[in-house]
All heavy atoms as an XYZ file, in Angstrom:
626
protein
N     -97.327    -12.500     66.037
C     -97.431    -13.923     65.791
C     -97.429    -14.157     64.286
O     -98.325    -13.684     63.594
C     -98.706    -14.481     66.401
C     -98.711    -14.450     67.905
S    -100.218    -15.136     68.642
C    -100.025    -16.845     68.264
N     -96.455    -14.889     63.781
C     -96.401    -15.139     62.347
C     -97.558    -16.016     61.859
O     -97.955    -16.979     62.510
C     -95.080    -15.866     62.159
C     -94.281    -15.568     63.361
C     -95.268    -15.369     64.466
N     -98.059    -15.653     60.718
C     -99.091    -16.433     60.048
C     -98.477    -16.963     58.762
O     -98.029    -16.180     57.918
C    -100.311    -15.566     59.729
C    -101.408    -16.248     58.929
C    -102.090    -17.320     59.782
C    -102.417    -15.234     58.434
N     -98.427    -18.277     58.630
C     -97.845    -18.913     57.455
C     -98.951    -19.434     56.554
O     -99.926    -20.007     57.025
C     -96.968    -20.106     57.868
C     -95.697    -19.701     58.553
C     -95.672    -19.479     59.919
C     -94.520    -19.542     57.834
C     -94.507    -19.098     60.556
C     -93.346    -19.168     58.464
C     -93.343    -18.954     59.824
O     -92.196    -18.576     60.456
N     -98.771    -19.229     55.251
C     -99.609    -19.856     54.238
C     -98.664    -20.725     53.422
O     -97.702    -20.217     52.822
C    -100.297    -18.820     53.377
C    -101.320    -18.030     54.145
C    -102.104    -17.088     53.245
O    -102.085    -17.206     52.031
N    -102.792    -16.160     53.854
N     -98.917    -22.041     53.422
C     -98.003    -22.998     52.818
C     -98.715    -23.727     51.684
O     -99.745    -24.354     51.897
C     -97.520    -24.016     53.868
C     -96.972    -23.299     55.106
C     -96.477    -24.948     53.264
C     -96.811    -24.189     56.325
N     -98.147    -23.618     50.487
C     -98.678    -24.346     49.336
C     -97.738    -25.495     49.010
O     -96.522    -25.350     49.120
C     -98.758    -23.438     48.118
C     -99.807    -22.395     48.190
C    -101.083    -22.492     47.727
C     -99.698    -21.090     48.748
N    -101.770    -21.329     47.965
C    -100.936    -20.449     48.597
C     -98.669    -20.399     49.381
C    -101.166    -19.159     49.029
C     -98.903    -19.110     49.820
C    -100.130    -18.504     49.643
N     -98.306    -26.624     48.601
C     -97.494    -27.777     48.203
C     -98.343    -28.694     47.328
O     -99.574    -28.655     47.356
C     -96.959    -28.537     49.427
C     -98.033    -29.097     50.322
C     -98.429    -30.415     50.198
C     -98.672    -28.304     51.274
C     -99.432    -30.936     51.010
C     -99.664    -28.812     52.082
C    -100.033    -30.138     51.944
O    -101.032    -30.645     52.740
N     -97.664    -29.520     46.534
C     -98.302    -30.522     45.673
C     -99.440    -29.952     44.831
O    -100.464    -30.597     44.639
C     -98.821    -31.698     46.499
C     -97.716    -32.526     47.096
O     -96.543    -32.230     46.903
N     -98.060    -33.558     47.820
N     -99.268    -28.754     44.331
C    -100.265    -28.129     43.448
C    -101.630    -27.935     44.096
O    -102.640    -27.824     43.400
C    -100.418    -28.931     42.144
C     -99.120    -29.023     41.370
O     -98.355    -28.034     41.385
O     -98.855    -30.072     40.764
N    -101.699    -27.911     45.434
C    -102.973    -27.626     46.111
C    -103.373    -26.190     45.804
O    -102.537    -25.293     45.771
C    -102.843    -27.797     47.626
C    -102.635    -29.242     48.025
O    -102.896    -30.144     47.255
N    -102.155    -29.449     49.231
N    -104.663    -25.967     45.611
C    -105.132    -24.619     45.312
C    -105.295    -23.780     46.576
O    -105.200    -22.563     46.523
C    -106.465    -24.652     44.549
O    -107.419    -25.374     45.326
C    -106.296    -25.307     43.193
N    -105.547    -24.429     47.700
C    -105.696    -23.730     48.976
C    -104.472    -23.996     49.845
O    -104.036    -25.131     49.968
C    -106.956    -24.205     49.709
C    -108.236    -23.882     48.983
C    -108.447    -22.378     48.871
O    -108.231    -21.632     49.817
N    -108.848    -21.938     47.684
N    -103.931    -22.967     50.487
C    -102.754    -23.177     51.326
C    -103.117    -23.797     52.672
O    -104.237    -23.671     53.154
C    -102.213    -21.770     51.530
C    -103.425    -20.900     51.476
C    -104.331    -21.554     50.448
N    -102.144    -24.459     53.255
C    -102.223    -24.876     54.653
C    -101.900    -23.620     55.450
O    -100.877    -22.966     55.209
C    -101.199    -25.973     54.929
C    -100.967    -26.372     56.376
C    -102.238    -26.975     56.970
C     -99.807    -27.349     56.474
N    -102.757    -23.243     56.386
C    -102.543    -22.029     57.177
C    -102.104    -22.428     58.580
O    -102.753    -23.240     59.235
C    -103.831    -21.174     57.236
C    -103.623    -19.957     58.107
C    -104.252    -20.768     55.829
N    -100.985    -21.862     59.009
C    -100.417    -22.174     60.322
C    -100.109    -20.853     61.023
O     -99.431    -19.991     60.468
C     -99.122    -23.001     60.178
C     -98.509    -23.277     61.536
C     -99.376    -24.287     59.425
N    -100.593    -20.705     62.243
C    -100.336    -19.514     63.048
C     -99.518    -19.955     64.255
O     -99.954    -20.816     65.011
C    -101.665    -18.895     63.485
C    -101.506    -17.486     63.971
O    -100.404    -16.989     64.111
N    -102.616    -16.843     64.240
N     -98.342    -19.389     64.417
C     -97.451    -19.808     65.502
C     -97.013    -18.603     66.329
O     -97.025    -17.475     65.845
C     -96.187    -20.500     64.941
O     -95.458    -19.554     64.161
C     -96.542    -21.709     64.115
N     -96.580    -18.837     67.570
C     -96.102    -17.734     68.402
C     -94.657    -17.318     68.060
O     -94.151    -16.349     68.603
C     -96.188    -18.287     69.817
C     -96.104    -19.757     69.654
C     -96.720    -20.068     68.320
N     -93.994    -18.054     67.180
C     -92.609    -17.768     66.822
C     -92.379    -18.149     65.361
O     -93.179    -18.855     64.761
C     -91.638    -18.545     67.725
C     -91.920    -20.027     67.729
C     -91.332    -20.873     66.791
C     -92.790    -20.592     68.658
C     -91.604    -22.231     66.777
C     -93.062    -21.946     68.647
C     -92.468    -22.759     67.699
O     -92.740    -24.097     67.683
N     -91.265    -17.675     64.800
C     -90.921    -18.018     63.417
C     -90.544    -19.493     63.320
O     -89.859    -20.019     64.200
C     -89.742    -17.185     62.934
C     -90.101    -15.781     62.618
C     -88.925    -15.087     62.007
N     -89.318    -13.760     61.572
C     -88.621    -13.040     60.729
N     -87.487    -13.492     60.248
N     -89.053    -11.855     60.383
N     -90.964    -20.116     62.238
C     -90.648    -21.517     62.000
C     -89.419    -21.656     61.111
O     -89.223    -20.862     60.190
C     -91.820    -22.222     61.312
C     -93.133    -22.308     62.084
C     -94.203    -22.969     61.225
C     -92.950    -23.062     63.383
N     -88.608    -22.668     61.387
C     -87.506    -23.030     60.499
C     -88.085    -23.869     59.361
O     -89.201    -24.380     59.465
C     -86.448    -23.833     61.252
C     -85.797    -23.042     62.378
C     -84.859    -23.890     63.177
N     -85.596    -25.073     63.607
C     -85.046    -26.192     64.041
N     -83.761    -26.322     64.123
N     -85.785    -27.213     64.414
N     -87.338    -24.047     58.286
C     -87.823    -24.829     57.143
C     -88.218    -26.245     57.540
O     -89.236    -26.760     57.097
C     -86.775    -24.874     56.035
C     -86.627    -23.543     55.311
O     -87.506    -22.672     55.487
O     -85.650    -23.377     54.570
N     -87.444    -26.873     58.409
C     -87.764    -28.233     58.832
C     -89.073    -28.265     59.623
O     -89.836    -29.219     59.544
C     -86.591    -28.883     59.609
C     -86.423    -28.257     60.983
C     -86.782    -30.387     59.710
N     -89.365    -27.208     60.365
C     -90.620    -27.129     61.110
C     -91.807    -26.921     60.167
O     -92.898    -27.451     60.405
C     -90.557    -26.015     62.146
C     -89.568    -26.299     63.262
C     -89.319    -25.107     64.156
O     -89.151    -23.982     63.641
O     -89.285    -25.309     65.389
N     -91.590    -26.182     59.092
C     -92.641    -26.013     58.089
C     -92.937    -27.349     57.430
O     -94.095    -27.730     57.252
C     -92.240    -24.937     57.064
C     -92.262    -23.571     57.746
C     -93.159    -24.970     55.846
C     -91.688    -22.447     56.932
N     -91.881    -28.104     57.089
C     -92.080    -29.445     56.528
C     -92.845    -30.310     57.527
O     -93.751    -31.066     57.147
C     -90.734    -30.083     56.187
N     -92.535    -30.205     58.811
C     -93.236    -30.966     59.842
C     -94.708    -30.611     59.918
O     -95.555    -31.486     60.119
N     -95.041    -29.336     59.741
C     -96.452    -28.909     59.745
C     -97.210    -29.560     58.582
O     -98.342    -30.006     58.743
C     -96.557    -27.385     59.662
C     -96.098    -26.657     60.897
C     -96.991    -26.894     62.105
O     -98.178    -27.217     61.944
O     -96.489    -26.741     63.231
N     -96.567    -29.618     57.414
C     -97.206    -30.251     56.258
C     -97.412    -31.733     56.526
O     -98.493    -32.278     56.285
C     -96.359    -30.063     54.987
C     -96.236    -28.584     54.636
C     -96.971    -30.837     53.819
C     -95.204    -28.296     53.554
N     -96.402    -32.390     57.048
C     -96.485    -33.827     57.306
C     -97.560    -34.118     58.347
O     -98.354    -35.047     58.184
C     -95.107    -34.376     57.735
C     -94.150    -34.298     56.544
C     -95.226    -35.809     58.262
C     -92.695    -34.496     56.910
N     -97.635    -33.321     59.405
C     -98.694    -33.516     60.405
C    -100.071    -33.346     59.777
O    -100.997    -34.108     60.057
C     -98.509    -32.548     61.571
C     -97.547    -33.052     62.614
C     -97.560    -32.183     63.860
N     -96.912    -30.899     63.646
C     -95.586    -30.725     63.599
N     -94.794    -31.766     63.739
N     -95.082    -29.534     63.416
N    -100.208    -32.364     58.913
C    -101.481    -32.148     58.228
C    -101.831    -33.344     57.349
O    -102.977    -33.801     57.335
C    -101.409    -30.887     57.370
O    -102.569    -30.742     56.601
N    -100.860    -33.866     56.650
C    -101.092    -35.023     55.783
C    -101.404    -36.281     56.603
O    -102.224    -37.087     56.190
C     -99.880    -35.268     54.883
C     -99.689    -34.221     53.817
C    -100.807    -34.216     52.794
O    -101.105    -35.280     52.232
O    -101.397    -33.138     52.573
N    -100.783    -36.440     57.752
C    -101.047    -37.602     58.604
C    -102.489    -37.583     59.084
O    -103.114    -38.620     59.205
C    -100.107    -37.633     59.806
C     -98.717    -38.074     59.463
C     -97.780    -37.997     60.642
O     -97.964    -37.183     61.545
N     -96.766    -38.829     60.632
N    -103.027    -36.405     59.343
C    -104.426    -36.290     59.744
C    -105.346    -36.736     58.618
O    -106.497    -37.062     58.840
C    -104.759    -34.857     60.151
C    -104.286    -34.562     61.566
C    -104.617    -33.167     61.927
N    -103.334    -32.472     61.803
C    -103.154    -31.184     61.809
N    -104.146    -30.377     61.907
N    -101.970    -30.655     61.709
N    -104.820    -36.737     57.404
C    -105.600    -37.185     56.261
C    -105.266    -38.646     55.922
O    -105.466    -39.107     54.815
C    -105.329    -36.289     55.053
C    -105.738    -34.852     55.285
C    -105.302    -33.940     54.159
O    -105.080    -34.365     53.041
N    -105.176    -32.667     54.464
N    -104.698    -39.360     56.914
C    -104.412    -40.798     56.819
C    -103.384    -41.162     55.757
O    -103.482    -42.194     55.122
C    -105.699    -41.595     56.578
C    -106.665    -41.456     57.723
O    -106.257    -41.441     58.877
N    -107.935    -41.348     57.411
N    -102.383    -40.338     55.595
C    -101.293    -40.698     54.695
C    -100.096    -41.136     55.524
O     -99.945    -40.746     56.668
C    -100.900    -39.514     53.812
C    -102.005    -39.158     52.850
C    -101.475    -38.280     51.775
N    -102.556    -37.887     50.887
C    -102.442    -36.968     49.979
N    -101.322    -36.343     49.809
N    -103.466    -36.669     49.202
N     -99.218    -41.914     54.914
C     -98.030    -42.396     55.605
C     -96.957    -41.317     55.616
O     -96.918    -40.446     54.760
C     -97.483    -43.644     54.900
C     -98.418    -44.839     55.011
C     -98.625    -45.261     56.453
O     -97.692    -45.323     57.223
N     -99.854    -45.543     56.814
N     -96.093    -41.405     56.587
C     -95.008    -40.435     56.717
C     -93.742    -41.162     57.155
O     -93.803    -42.143     57.874
C     -95.417    -39.401     57.758
O     -94.314    -38.777     58.301
N     -92.601    -40.670     56.718
C     -91.324    -41.255     57.130
C     -90.884    -40.649     58.447
O     -91.275    -39.555     58.806
C     -90.269    -40.982     56.066
N     -90.054    -41.397     59.152
C     -89.464    -40.894     60.390
C     -88.483    -39.785     60.023
O     -87.555    -40.011     59.252
C     -88.751    -42.035     61.099
C     -88.077    -41.600     62.386
O     -88.257    -40.442     62.803
O     -87.372    -42.428     62.969
N     -88.662    -38.570     60.560
C     -87.814    -37.447     60.161
C     -86.405    -37.450     60.739
O     -85.595    -36.626     60.358
C     -88.589    -36.233     60.664
C     -89.353    -36.742     61.819
C     -89.704    -38.171     61.486
N     -86.106    -38.379     61.641
C     -84.805    -38.365     62.320
C     -83.653    -38.447     61.314
O     -83.567    -39.374     60.522
C     -84.722    -39.516     63.304
N     -82.791    -37.446     61.347
C     -81.581    -37.461     60.544
C     -81.753    -37.097     59.081
O     -80.794    -37.169     58.331
N     -82.939    -36.707     58.651
C     -83.149    -36.359     57.254
C     -82.997    -34.858     57.048
O     -83.354    -34.063     57.918
C     -84.552    -36.772     56.790
C     -84.890    -38.257     56.819
C     -86.332    -38.475     56.381
C     -83.944    -39.041     55.930
N     -82.487    -34.480     55.878
C     -82.470    -33.067     55.532
C     -83.888    -32.663     55.147
O     -84.757    -33.521     54.916
C     -81.541    -32.805     54.331
O     -82.082    -33.446     53.184
C     -80.118    -33.285     54.599
N     -84.134    -31.365     55.042
C     -85.466    -30.888     54.658
C     -85.821    -31.437     53.278
O     -86.926    -31.934     53.060
C     -85.534    -29.344     54.667
C     -86.851    -28.855     54.098
C     -85.328    -28.819     56.074
N     -84.896    -31.391     52.346
C     -85.144    -31.894     50.991
C     -85.499    -33.390     51.019
O     -86.437    -33.814     50.359
C     -83.924    -31.654     50.109
C     -84.165    -31.986     48.649
C     -82.945    -31.682     47.794
N     -82.518    -30.307     47.912
C     -82.909    -29.327     47.096
N     -83.735    -29.590     46.123
N     -82.471    -28.108     47.270
N     -84.752    -34.180     51.789
C     -85.042    -35.615     51.891
C     -86.395    -35.855     52.558
O     -87.155    -36.725     52.140
C     -83.940    -36.324     52.689
C     -82.607    -36.363     51.994
C     -81.473    -36.789     52.922
O     -81.597    -36.631     54.157
O     -80.466    -37.267     52.393
N     -86.699    -35.093     53.584
C     -87.957    -35.214     54.298
C     -89.136    -34.955     53.361
O     -90.124    -35.700     53.364
C     -87.969    -34.231     55.465
C     -89.090    -34.311     56.471
C     -89.134    -35.677     57.129
C     -88.921    -33.233     57.527
N     -89.023    -33.928     52.539
C     -90.076    -33.638     51.571
C     -90.200    -34.765     50.546
O     -91.307    -35.209     50.224
C     -89.797    -32.309     50.871
C     -89.828    -31.059     51.750
C     -89.403    -29.842     50.941
C     -91.182    -30.851     52.391
N     -89.067    -35.247     50.041
C     -89.070    -36.288     49.009
C     -89.693    -37.583     49.514
O     -90.584    -38.132     48.871
C     -87.652    -36.560     48.510
C     -87.603    -37.605     47.390
C     -86.177    -37.936     46.979
N     -85.313    -38.301     48.089
C     -85.321    -39.482     48.705
N     -86.145    -40.421     48.342
N     -84.492    -39.719     49.710
N     -89.285    -38.070     50.679
C     -89.789    -39.357     51.166
C     -91.265    -39.295     51.561
O     -91.927    -40.315     51.640
C     -88.959    -39.929     52.340
C     -87.539    -40.196     51.919
C     -89.021    -39.055     53.560
N     -91.760    -38.077     51.777
C     -93.177    -37.924     52.105
C     -94.017    -37.506     50.906
O     -95.187    -37.170     51.040
C     -93.342    -36.903     53.243
C     -92.963    -37.512     54.566
O     -93.720    -38.283     55.127
N     -91.778    -37.199     55.048
N     -93.404    -37.542     49.718
C     -94.142    -37.249     48.499
C     -94.576    -35.801     48.372
O     -95.573    -35.511     47.718
N     -93.825    -34.896     48.977
C     -94.175    -33.474     48.924
C     -93.318    -32.788     47.877
O     -92.114    -32.979     47.823
C     -93.963    -32.826     50.285
C     -94.762    -33.447     51.423
C     -94.337    -32.860     52.755
C     -96.250    -33.255     51.206
N     -93.958    -31.976     47.044
C     -93.222    -31.267     46.001
C     -93.780    -29.850     45.871
O     -94.869    -29.562     46.346
C     -93.294    -32.012     44.676
C     -94.689    -32.124     44.128
C     -94.748    -33.003     42.873
N     -96.019    -32.866     42.232
C     -97.179    -33.303     42.707
N     -97.214    -33.921     43.860
N     -98.295    -33.121     42.048
N     -93.034    -29.029     45.203
C     -93.451    -27.653     44.938
C     -93.874    -26.931     46.216
O     -94.915    -26.288     46.268
C     -94.596    -27.616     43.916
C     -94.227    -28.259     42.602
O     -93.055    -28.118     42.204
O     -95.084    -28.895     41.989
N     -93.075    -27.051     47.269
C     -93.403    -26.412     48.548
C     -92.941    -24.966     48.526
O     -91.806    -24.660     48.184
C     -92.746    -27.163     49.730
C     -93.011    -26.445     51.044
C     -93.231    -28.603     49.785
N     -93.870    -24.073     48.867
C     -93.549    -22.657     48.998
C     -94.462    -22.074     50.071
O     -95.521    -22.620     50.347
C     -93.689    -21.922     47.673
C     -95.062    -21.948     47.089
C     -95.051    -21.521     45.620
N     -96.380    -21.353     45.106
C     -97.230    -22.323     44.820
N     -96.888    -23.570     45.018
N     -98.428    -22.075     44.344
N     -94.023    -20.975     50.664
C     -94.838    -20.390     51.721
C     -94.636    -18.885     51.795
O     -93.667    -18.349     51.287
C     -94.531    -21.032     53.074
C     -93.140    -20.770     53.602
C     -92.875    -19.663     54.399
C     -92.100    -21.646     53.325
C     -91.603    -19.427     54.888
C     -90.832    -21.416     53.809
C     -90.590    -20.311     54.591
O     -89.327    -20.074     55.075
N     -95.604    -18.250     52.436
C     -95.480    -16.837     52.770
C     -95.623    -16.723     54.279
O     -96.256    -17.567     54.918
C     -96.567    -15.972     52.101
O     -97.849    -16.389     52.545
C     -96.482    -16.047     50.588
N     -95.001    -15.686     54.833
C     -95.099    -15.444     56.263
C     -95.490    -13.995     56.467
O     -94.897    -13.097     55.890
C     -93.762    -15.711     56.953
C     -93.805    -15.439     58.452
S     -92.202    -15.545     59.255
C     -91.322    -14.198     58.506
N     -96.500    -13.774     57.290
C     -96.963    -12.429     57.611
C     -96.847    -12.253     59.114
O     -97.459    -12.993     59.877
C     -98.415    -12.265     57.164
C     -98.973    -10.884     57.468
O     -98.225    -10.019     57.965
O    -100.157    -10.679     57.217
N     -96.040    -11.288     59.538
C     -95.856    -11.040     60.968
C     -96.648     -9.843     61.462
O     -96.459     -9.397     62.589
C     -94.378    -10.806     61.284
C     -93.553    -12.050     61.224
C     -92.165    -11.806     61.750
O     -91.369    -11.149     61.063
O     -91.892    -12.263     62.870
N     -97.516     -9.325     60.635
C     -98.267     -8.153     61.076
C     -99.209     -8.517     62.213
O     -99.757     -9.612     62.265
C     -99.047     -7.544     59.918
O     -99.941     -8.476     59.388
N     -99.345     -7.617     63.115
C    -100.215     -7.805     64.268
C    -101.591     -7.196     63.961
O    -101.663     -6.141     63.343
C     -99.625     -7.146     65.508
C     -98.350     -7.789     65.989
C     -98.546     -9.160     66.540
O     -99.594     -9.425     67.143
O     -97.658    -10.004     66.358
N    -102.637     -7.839     64.414
C    -103.949     -7.232     64.209
C    -104.068     -5.933     65.009
O    -103.499     -5.808     66.091
C    -104.920     -8.284     64.732
C    -104.120     -9.224     65.527
C    -102.686     -9.089     65.104
N    -104.798     -4.999     64.471
C    -104.990     -3.715     65.131
C    -106.448     -3.597     65.521
O    -107.340     -3.755     64.693
C    -104.596     -2.540     64.196
C    -104.876     -1.218     64.882
C    -103.154     -2.662     63.794
N    -106.702     -3.363     66.806
C    -108.070     -3.160     67.281
C    -108.416     -1.686     67.160
O    -107.717     -0.834     67.718
C    -108.205     -3.577     68.755
C    -108.162     -5.072     68.935
O    -108.544     -5.792     67.990
O    -107.733     -5.524     70.008
N    -109.446     -1.395     66.437
C    -109.932     -0.027     66.324
C    -111.064      0.153     67.309
O    -112.040     -0.566     67.266
C    -110.404      0.268     64.899
C    -109.343      0.126     63.818
C    -109.963      0.351     62.460
C    -108.209      1.116     64.049
N    -110.896      1.108     68.186
C    -111.914      1.308     69.231
C    -112.554      2.655     69.108
O    -112.029      3.572     68.609
C    -111.287      1.151     70.608
C    -110.809     -0.252     70.812
C    -110.212     -0.389     72.187
C    -109.730     -1.827     72.354
N    -109.266     -2.108     73.647
């Protein structure tokens, strides 16, 4: 299961997302927007926008992420 750490807008702490599958760039942008909506910010309708446009209209900049697909190992 991939674990994503996503930094944006000069935040010091990353948004952490754990998914059962790899995310496309547009899905990563969607995770950021959903996180921001929970913090009561406005968001544009993503229909028909490129990833770059989606980030711009939602005021997101300096987006970068890491992905770790390592599986936890149980030591018994």
